[in-house]
Each structure stands twice: as C-alpha cells, then as structure tokens.
NUPALO-511954 format. One record per residue (C-alpha): chain; x, y, z; residue number from 1. Coordinates in steps of 0.25 Angstrom, whole numbers. Example, Ala and Ser with C-alpha at 12.3 -4.5 7.8 and 13.67 -1.06 7.14 Angstrom:
2
+-----+-------+-------+-------+-----+
! mol !    px !    py !    pz ! seq !
+-----+-------+-------+-------+-----+
!   A !    49 !   -18 !    31 !   1 !
!   A !    55 !    -4 !    29 !   2 !
+-----+-------+-------+-------+-----+
//
This chain:
232
+-----+-------+-------+-------+-----+
! mol !    px !    py !    pz ! seq !
+-----+-------+-------+-------+-----+
!   A !   672 !   179 !    89 !   1 !
!   A !   661 !   178 !   100 !   2 !
!   A !   665 !   189 !   108 !   3 !
!   A !   664 !   199 !    97 !   4 !
!   A !   650 !   195 !    93 !   5 !
!   A !   645 !   196 !   107 !   6 !
!   A !   651 !   209 !   108 !   7 !
!   A !   643 !   213 !    95 !   8 !
!   A !   629 !   208 !   102 !   9 !
!   A !   633 !   216 !   114 !  10 !
!   A !   634 !   229 !   107 !  11 !
!   A !   621 !   226 !   100 !  12 !
!   A !   614 !   224 !   114 !  13 !
!   A !   620 !   237 !   119 !  14 !
!   A !   615 !   244 !   108 !  15 !
!   A !   601 !   239 !   108 !  16 !
!   A !   600 !   243 !   124 !  17 !
!   A !   604 !   257 !   120 !  18 !
!   A !   593 !   258 !   109 !  19 !
!   A !   583 !   252 !   119 !  20 !
!   A !   587 !   262 !   129 !  21 !
!   A !   585 !   274 !   120 !  22 !
!   A !   570 !   269 !   116 !  23 !
!   A !   564 !   266 !   130 !  24 !
!   A !   572 !   275 !   140 !  25 !
!   A !   567 !   289 !   146 !  26 !
!   A !   563 !   299 !   136 !  27 !
!   A !   573 !   310 !   134 !  28 !
!   A !   570 !   323 !   140 !  29 !
!   A !   562 !   334 !   131 !  30 !
!   A !   571 !   344 !   126 !  31 !
!   A !   572 !   356 !   135 !  32 !
!   A !   568 !   366 !   125 !  33 !
!   A !   556 !   359 !   121 !  34 !
!   A !   551 !   357 !   135 !  35 !
!   A !   553 !   371 !   138 !  36 !
!   A !   545 !   377 !   127 !  37 !
!   A !   530 !   372 !   132 !  38 !
!   A !   534 !   377 !   145 !  39 !
!   A !   537 !   390 !   140 !  40 !
!   A !   524 !   390 !   132 !  41 !
!   A !   515 !   385 !   144 !  42 !
!   A !   521 !   397 !   153 !  43 !
!   A !   517 !   407 !   142 !  44 !
!   A !   503 !   402 !   139 !  45 !
!   A !   499 !   400 !   154 !  46 !
!   A !   498 !   413 !   161 !  47 !
!   A !   508 !   415 !   173 !  48 !
!   A !   501 !   416 !   187 !  49 !
!   A !   505 !   431 !   187 !  50 !
!   A !   499 !   434 !   174 !  51 !
!   A !   487 !   427 !   178 !  52 !
!   A !   486 !   435 !   191 !  53 !
!   A !   488 !   448 !   183 !  54 !
!   A !   477 !   445 !   173 !  55 !
!   A !   467 !   441 !   185 !  56 !
!   A !   471 !   454 !   192 !  57 !
!   A !   468 !   463 !   180 !  58 !
!   A !   453 !   463 !   181 !  59 !
!   A !   453 !   463 !   197 !  60 !
!   A !   462 !   475 !   198 !  61 !
!   A !   453 !   482 !   188 !  62 !
!   A !   440 !   478 !   196 !  63 !
!   A !   447 !   483 !   209 !  64 !
!   A !   451 !   496 !   203 !  65 !
!   A !   436 !   499 !   197 !  66 !
!   A !   430 !   496 !   211 !  67 !
!   A !   440 !   505 !   218 !  68 !
!   A !   441 !   517 !   209 !  69 !
!   A !   425 !   518 !   206 !  70 !
!   A !   422 !   522 !   221 !  71 !
!   A !   434 !   532 !   221 !  72 !
!   A !   429 !   540 !   208 !  73 !
!   A !   414 !   541 !   213 !  74 !
!   A !   418 !   545 !   227 !  75 !
!   A !   422 !   559 !   229 !  76 !
!   A !   436 !   560 !   234 !  77 !
!   A !   437 !   561 !   251 !  78 !
!   A !   444 !   574 !   250 !  79 !
!   A !   432 !   581 !   241 !  80 !
!   A !   423 !   590 !   249 !  81 !
!   A !   409 !   586 !   250 !  82 !
!   A !   399 !   596 !   243 !  83 !
!   A !   390 !   601 !   254 !  84 !
!   A !   375 !   598 !   252 !  85 !
!   A !   368 !   610 !   247 !  86 !
!   A !   358 !   615 !   258 !  87 !
!   A !   345 !   620 !   252 !  88 !
!   A !   342 !   634 !   255 !  89 !
!   A !   332 !   636 !   267 !  90 !
!   A !   319 !   641 !   262 !  91 !
!   A !   312 !   651 !   271 !  92 !
!   A !   297 !   647 !   275 !  93 !
!   A !   293 !   658 !   283 !  94 !
!   A !   294 !   662 !   297 !  95 !
!   A !   288 !   652 !   307 !  96 !
!   A !   274 !   656 !   313 !  97 !
!   A !   274 !   662 !   327 !  98 !
!   A !   265 !   669 !   337 !  99 !
!   A !   272 !   681 !   344 ! 100 !
!   A !   268 !   696 !   348 ! 101 !
!   A !   273 !   706 !   337 ! 102 !
!   A !   281 !   719 !   340 ! 103 !
!   A !   276 !   732 !   336 ! 104 !
!   A !   283 !   745 !   338 ! 105 !
!   A !   275 !   758 !   342 ! 106 !
!   A !   279 !   772 !   345 ! 107 !
!   A !   281 !   778 !   359 ! 108 !
!   A !   280 !   793 !   356 ! 109 !
!   A !   290 !   802 !   364 ! 110 !
!   A !   298 !   791 !   371 ! 111 !
!   A !   310 !   795 !   365 ! 112 !
!   A !   316 !   781 !   363 ! 113 !
!   A !   314 !   777 !   378 ! 114 !
!   A !   306 !   766 !   376 ! 115 !
!   A !   310 !   761 !   363 ! 116 !
!   A !   318 !   765 !   350 ! 117 !
!   A !   318 !   780 !   348 ! 118 !
!   A !   311 !   785 !   335 ! 119 !
!   A !   304 !   797 !   328 ! 120 !
!   A !   301 !   809 !   337 ! 121 !
!   A !   307 !   804 !   350 ! 122 !
!   A !   298 !   792 !   351 ! 123 !
!   A !   301 !   777 !   355 ! 124 !
!   A !   297 !   764 !   347 ! 125 !
!   A !   291 !   754 !   356 ! 126 !
!   A !   289 !   739 !   353 ! 127 !
!   A !   276 !   733 !   357 ! 128 !
!   A !   271 !   719 !   355 ! 129 !
!   A !   258 !   713 !   350 ! 130 !
!   A !   250 !   700 !   354 ! 131 !
!   A !   256 !   687 !   349 ! 132 !
!   A !   254 !   686 !   334 ! 133 !
!   A !   256 !   674 !   325 ! 134 !
!   A !   265 !   677 !   313 ! 135 !
!   A !   277 !   672 !   304 ! 136 !
!   A !   283 !   684 !   300 ! 137 !
!   A !   282 !   694 !   311 ! 138 !
!   A !   286 !   707 !   304 ! 139 !
!   A !   273 !   707 !   296 ! 140 !
!   A !   264 !   706 !   308 ! 141 !
!   A !   271 !   715 !   316 ! 142 !
!   A !   271 !   727 !   306 ! 143 !
!   A !   256 !   722 !   303 ! 144 !
!   A !   253 !   723 !   318 ! 145 !
!   A !   259 !   738 !   318 ! 146 !
!   A !   251 !   742 !   306 ! 147 !
!   A !   238 !   736 !   311 ! 148 !
!   A !   238 !   745 !   323 ! 149 !
!   A !   229 !   757 !   320 ! 150 !
!   A !   230 !   762 !   334 ! 151 !
!   A !   240 !   775 !   336 ! 152 !
!   A !   241 !   771 !   352 ! 153 !
!   A !   246 !   758 !   356 ! 154 !
!   A !   237 !   754 !   368 ! 155 !
!   A !   241 !   761 !   381 ! 156 !
!   A !   256 !   760 !   378 ! 157 !
!   A !   258 !   774 !   373 ! 158 !
!   A !   264 !   770 !   360 ! 159 !
!   A !   259 !   775 !   347 ! 160 !
!   A !   258 !   768 !   333 ! 161 !
!   A !   260 !   779 !   322 ! 162 !
!   A !   256 !   769 !   312 ! 163 !
!   A !   242 !   768 !   316 ! 164 !
!   A !   236 !   777 !   304 ! 165 !
!   A !   246 !   771 !   293 ! 166 !
!   A !   240 !   762 !   283 ! 167 !
!   A !   251 !   751 !   281 ! 168 !
!   A !   252 !   737 !   277 ! 169 !
!   A !   264 !   727 !   279 ! 170 !
!   A !   268 !   720 !   266 ! 171 !
!   A !   281 !   713 !   270 ! 172 !
!   A !   294 !   712 !   277 ! 173 !
!   A !   308 !   707 !   275 ! 174 !
!   A !   320 !   705 !   284 ! 175 !
!   A !   333 !   706 !   278 ! 176 !
!   A !   344 !   704 !   288 ! 177 !
!   A !   341 !   714 !   299 ! 178 !
!   A !   332 !   723 !   291 ! 179 !
!   A !   317 !   720 !   290 ! 180 !
!   A !   309 !   727 !   278 ! 181 !
!   A !   294 !   728 !   278 ! 182 !
!   A !   285 !   734 !   267 ! 183 !
!   A !   272 !   741 !   269 ! 184 !
!   A !   261 !   747 !   262 ! 185 !
!   A !   252 !   759 !   264 ! 186 !
!   A !   253 !   772 !   270 ! 187 !
!   A !   258 !   779 !   283 ! 188 !
!   A !   248 !   788 !   291 ! 189 !
!   A !   257 !   795 !   301 ! 190 !
!   A !   254 !   806 !   312 ! 191 !
!   A !   267 !   815 !   310 ! 192 !
!   A !   281 !   816 !   307 ! 193 !
!   A !   285 !   809 !   319 ! 194 !
!   A !   276 !   797 !   316 ! 195 !
!   A !   285 !   794 !   304 ! 196 !
!   A !   298 !   788 !   312 ! 197 !
!   A !   287 !   781 !   321 ! 198 !
!   A !   280 !   774 !   310 ! 199 !
!   A !   293 !   769 !   304 ! 200 !
!   A !   299 !   764 !   317 ! 201 !
!   A !   286 !   758 !   321 ! 202 !
!   A !   287 !   750 !   307 ! 203 !
!   A !   302 !   747 !   308 ! 204 !
!   A !   304 !   742 !   321 ! 205 !
!   A !   291 !   733 !   321 ! 206 !
!   A !   297 !   727 !   308 ! 207 !
!   A !   311 !   725 !   315 ! 208 !
!   A !   305 !   719 !   328 ! 209 !
!   A !   297 !   709 !   320 ! 210 !
!   A !   309 !   705 !   311 ! 211 !
!   A !   321 !   706 !   321 ! 212 !
!   A !   326 !   716 !   312 ! 213 !
!   A !   335 !   728 !   315 ! 214 !
!   A !   331 !   737 !   304 ! 215 !
!   A !   318 !   739 !   296 ! 216 !
!   A !   314 !   745 !   282 ! 217 !
!   A !   300 !   749 !   279 ! 218 !
!   A !   294 !   750 !   266 ! 219 !
!   A !   280 !   757 !   263 ! 220 !
!   A !   274 !   756 !   249 ! 221 !
!   A !   288 !   751 !   244 ! 222 !
!   A !   295 !   764 !   250 ! 223 !
!   A !   305 !   765 !   262 ! 224 !
!   A !   297 !   770 !   274 ! 225 !
!   A !   305 !   782 !   276 ! 226 !
!   A !   302 !   786 !   262 ! 227 !
!   A !   287 !   785 !   264 ! 228 !
!   A !   286 !   791 !   278 ! 229 !
!   A !   295 !   803 !   273 ! 230 !
!   A !   282 !   807 !   266 ! 231 !
!   A !   273 !   809 !   278 ! 232 !
+-----+-------+-------+-------+-----+
//
C-alpha cells in the first residue's frame, strides 16, 4: 500500500517541476511575422543610401549645369567669324605746306617741237621754274604766277608769254584721276590766230605740271576754253 502512495507523490513532483520550468525558462522567440513587420517599416521610412545620394546630387547637378551652360550661351561659337572693326573714313585736311620752285610754261616761237612739245603754228612749249615759293596746293600758285606775268618776253630766254595782255583770275581747281580741271574768270587779249593754241597750251601744261596730271580741262567764266577762244 505504501508504494502506490509514493508513486502518486512522485507524479505530483514531476508535474510541479514542469510547471516551474514553464514560468522561469527563456522566453519564447517572437513570431517571425511580427518581427519582420517593423523591419519592413523601418526600411521604407528611412531613405536608402542610393536614394539619399540621388536627392543630394539633384541640386548639385543643376548648379553645375547652370555654371557650365551660361558661358557657352553668352560666348560666340568658335567657328563663327569675328566681325571686322569698322574703319573710319580718312578725312582730308589739306596738302602739307612746302617750299619749292613752281613750273610755268612759255612758248618758243618757230621751234617746231625741237625743244619741247609741238603746238600751234610750228611752235614748242618750254617749261621754266620760278624762285622757291611757299604753298600747299601747287596748282593755284603756278597758274597765278603765269597770269601775273605781264611781260611778253621771258627775260633773255627768247621765250614768249602770249597771255601777258589777258585779264584772267584763277578761281579754283580739281584733280579727278589723271585729269586736272581749272576754273578762271576774266577775258583773253591775244595777238592773233596763232596765239589761241599757244594760250591754251600754256594754261593746260602749267596746270598738269603742278598736279602731276596727264590731261587738263580749262573753263573760263563757266565755259570750256575752246568755246571761249573760238570767238577770237
């Protein structure tokens, strides 16, 4: 009878040990599903390193683009031609003042072109020079010296000035290419038909020598010299 009672107490002791072990043993691991949920939420709330880098790189890329593009837009392309700087038109301020002899032409009657250009009635035209004169435009002083000579004979040279009796005044001149044009006013006083080509040649050659021109036109009182002298 004693053995069965001990057996019952043994059973009760074992059960008590199992009960105590269930209360003070290590805690059971949390369910996998419940622990994964917070992890997933944390990952979605916190930005990943990649996303953080992208968000930071956005403004940086924008700033770099504005700095790089702005000079490119304002500066002209390297291949575009550079417009030349306009060059101002030169302003003519007049000839420089100089001192030199003047060249004046007179007539060698009957020379027949031996000593100079042949003109008129078998005559020659001869260049002479004056004393040094101060001038800027040589044409006016040269024609003026010719018209101011009121002697028929040019010293002892044998040359003749057929304009010595004429009352002419120099008004102005213009050089256009190789042609010099002069304007005179007044009247011719000549000694005969042969003086007509002589007077014309004296004026034209004196004007050409003063301007380095190759041809000359003479106007008297606004009319061509040939028209004026044809009435003589």
